[in-house]
C-alpha positions in Angstrom: -17.4 134.5 -0.2 -19.2 131.7 -1.6 -22.5 132.4 -3.3 -24.7 129.7 -1.9 -28.1 129.2 -3.4 -30.5 127.4 -1.2 -32.5 125.9 -4.1 -29.3 124.6 -5.6 -28.3 123.1 -2.3 -31.7 121.5 -1.8 -31.6 120.2 -5.4 -28.2 118.7 -4.9 -29.3 117.2 -1.6 -32.3 115.8 -3.3 -30.1 114.4 -6.1 -27.8 112.9 -3.5 -30.7 111.2 -1.6 -32.1 110.0 -4.9 -28.7 108.7 -5.9 -28.3 107.1 -2.4 -31.7 105.5 -2.6 -31.0 104.2 -6.1 -27.6 102.9 -5.0 -29.2 101.4 -1.9 -32.1 99.9 -3.8 -30.4 98.7 -6.9 -26.7 98.2 -5.8 -26.1 98.0 -2.1 -29.1 95.8 -1.2 -28.5 93.3 -4.1 -24.8 93.4 -3.2 -25.7 92.8 0.4 -28.0 90.0 -0.6 -25.2 88.6 -2.8 -22.8 88.9 0.1 -25.2 87.2 2.5 -25.8 84.5 -0.1 -22.0 84.1 -0.5 -21.7 84.1 3.2 -24.4 81.4 3.6 -22.8 79.4 0.8 -19.4 79.9 2.4 -20.7 78.7 5.7 -22.4 75.8 4.1 -19.3 74.9 2.2 -17.2 75.2 5.4 -19.8 73.1 7.2 -19.6 70.6 4.3 -15.9 70.8 4.4 -15.9 70.1 8.2 -18.4 67.3 7.7 -16.2 65.9 4.9 -13.2 66.3 7.1 -14.9 64.5 9.9 -16.1 61.8 7.5 -12.6 61.5 6.1 -11.2 61.3 9.6 -13.8 58.6 10.4 -12.9 56.8 7.2 -9.3 57.1 8.0 -9.8 55.7 11.5 -11.9 52.9 10.1 -9.3 52.2 7.5 -6.6 52.2 10.1 -8.7 49.9 12.3 -9.4 47.7 9.4 -5.8 47.8 8.3 -4.8 46.8 11.8 -7.4 44.1 11.8 -6.2 43.0 8.4 -2.6 42.9 9.6 -3.7 41.0 12.7 -5.7 38.6 10.5 -2.8 38.2 8.1 -0.5 37.5 11.0 -3.1 35.0 12.4 -3.5 33.4 9.0 0.3 33.2 8.6 0.5 31.6 12.0 -2.2 29.1 11.1 -0.5 28.4 7.8 2.7 27.7 9.6 1.0 25.4 12.0 -0.8 23.6 9.1 2.5 23.4 7.1 4.3 22.0 10.2 1.6 19.5 10.8 1.6 18.5 7.2 5.4 18.2 7.2 5.3 16.1 10.3 2.5 13.9 8.9 4.5 13.5 5.6 7.6 12.7 7.6 5.7 10.1 9.5 4.2 8.6 6.4 7.6 8.6 4.7 9.2 7.0 7.8 6.4 4.4 7.9 6.9 3.7 4.2 10.7 3.4 4.7 10.1 1.0 7.6 7.7 -1.0 5.6 10.0 -1.1 2.6 12.9 -2.0 5.0 10.8 -4.8 6.5 9.8 -6.1 3.1 13.4 -5.9 1.9 14.5 -7.8 5.0 11.7 -10.3 4.6 12.6 -10.7 0.9 16.3 -11.2 1.7 15.4 -13.7 4.4 13.2 -15.6 2.0 15.9 -15.4 -0.7 18.4 -16.8 1.8 16.0 -19.6 2.8 15.3 -20.3 -0.9 19.0 -20.3 -1.7 19.7 -22.5 1.3 16.9 -24.8 0.3 18.1 -24.9 -3.3 21.6 -25.6 -2.0 20.3 -28.4 0.2 18.3 -29.8 -2.7 21.3 -29.7 -5.0 23.5 -31.4 -2.4 20.8 -34.0 -1.8 20.4 -34.6 -5.5 24.2 -34.9 -5.9 24.4 -37.3 -2.9 21.4 -39.3 -4.3 23.0 -39.5 -7.8 26.3 -40.4 -6.3 24.7 -43.2 -4.1 22.6 -44.4 -7.0 25.6 -44.6 -9.3 27.7 -46.5 -6.8 24.9 -48.9 -5.8 24.1 -49.6 -9.5 27.7 -50.3 -10.2 28.1 -52.8 -7.3 24.7 -54.4 -7.6 25.1 -58.2 -8.3 22.5 -60.9 -9.0 22.9 -62.4 -5.5 22.3 -58.9 -4.0 19.2 -58.5 -6.2 17.8 -61.8 -4.8 18.7 -60.8 -1.2 16.7 -57.5 -1.6 13.8 -59.4 -3.1 13.8 -61.7 -0.1 13.9 -58.7 2.2 11.0 -57.2 0.3 9.0 -60.5 0.7 9.6 -60.5 4.4 8.4 -56.9 4.7 5.2 -57.8 2.9 4.6 -60.8 5.1 5.1 -58.8 8.2 2.6 -56.0 7.3 -1.2 -55.7 7.4 -2.0 -55.1 3.8 -5.7 -54.6 4.4 -5.2 -51.1 5.6 -3.9 -50.1 2.2 -7.3 -51.0 0.6 -9.6 -49.3 3.1 -11.0 -47.1 0.3 -11.8 -50.1 -2.0 -15.2 -51.7 -1.3 -14.8 -55.3 -0.1 -17.0 -56.7 -3.0 -14.7 -55.2 -5.6 -11.5 -56.7 -7.0 -8.4 -55.1 -5.7 -5.8 -54.2 -8.5 -2.2 -54.3 -7.3 0.9 -53.6 -9.3 4.1 -55.4 -8.2 7.1 -53.6 -9.5 10.7 -55.0 -9.3 14.0 -53.6 -10.4 14.6 -56.7 -12.5 12.3 -59.6 -13.5 12.0 -62.1 -10.7 11.8 -65.8 -11.2 8.4 -67.5 -11.5 9.0 -69.2 -8.2 9.5 -65.8 -6.5 6.4 -64.4 -8.2 4.4 -67.3 -6.7 5.8 -66.5 -3.3 4.9 -62.8 -3.6 1.4 -63.6 -4.9 0.7 -66.0 -2.0 2.0 -63.5 0.6 -0.2 -60.7 -0.9 -3.4 -62.8 -1.1 -2.8 -64.2 2.4 -2.4 -60.7 3.8 -5.6 -59.5 2.1 -8.1 -62.5 2.2 -10.1 -61.0 -0.7 -10.2 -61.1 -4.5 -7.1 -59.4 -5.9 -5.6 -59.0 -9.4 -1.8 -58.7 -9.6 0.3 -57.3 -12.4 4.1 -57.7 -12.4 6.3 -55.0 -13.9 10.0 -54.1 -13.9 11.7 -50.7 -13.3 15.5 -50.7 -13.4 15.6 -47.3 -11.7 14.6 -49.0 -8.4 18.2 -50.5 -8.3 17.0 -53.5 -6.2 14.0 -54.7 -4.3 10.4 -53.8 -5.3 7.2 -51.7 -4.8 3.6 -52.7 -4.2 1.4 -50.0 -5.7 -2.3 -49.9 -4.7 -4.9 -47.5 -6.0 -3.9 -44.6 -3.6 -1.1 -46.2 -1.5 2.2 -47.9 -2.0 4.7 -50.0 -0.1 8.3 -49.0 -1.1 10.8 -51.8 -0.5 13.2 -50.7 -3.2 16.8 -49.6 -2.8 15.9 -46.4 -4.7 13.3 -45.7 -2.1 16.0 -46.0 0.6 18.2 -43.7 -1.3 15.4 -41.1 -1.5 14.8 -41.4 2.2 18.5 -40.9 2.7 18.4 -37.9 0.5 15.6 -36.3 2.5 17.3 -36.9 5.8 20.5 -35.5 4.3 18.8 -32.3 3.2 17.2 -31.9 6.6 20.6 -32.3 8.3 22.6 -30.0 6.1 
């Protein structure tokens, strides 16, 4: 049988309660407080984690929306860029086409002008050759009797013309200076005939000077201040040359 001592039991019970009180007061309660604090911190952290998760989800959604918007904007910008590039290409093609047409027109105009210039030069060369040929032949066949005949024809031409219209710019009170040019020196008798014909045709004070120019071939010229009467064979050759160039 166990020998139980009441005082011992009571003392042990008192020690147990004291120990339990000490454990509750200094161990269990602080531990409980620590656990509660840990629980509160854990709950806060979980709440923060949930909040961070929600915020991250919102950020992700916003990023996806923004990314989708960026993709759409990029696609729109690409489409706009393609449109602008196509418009620019079309404009450049039109400008190039316009420049090509302009260059083509200028080239055609230049070629046409070159053809006209070449044709004109050809006509002028032919006219000069014809004139030189005619001048050479006429100079070779010209005889004194033909010279006199052309002088007479020139005299008749002067007598048939109104010479006053060639001195319209010369005041009536001023002396009219007239040069009489022949291919060869005329006789004094013929000079008197020419002088009388000129003075009779003008009825005013005139001063005549007689000159010779072998290039006239035959006949003569009356040269006023700003006008002339060409009755030379060379003048007829030049007229023939002009007509020939127009006809070629």
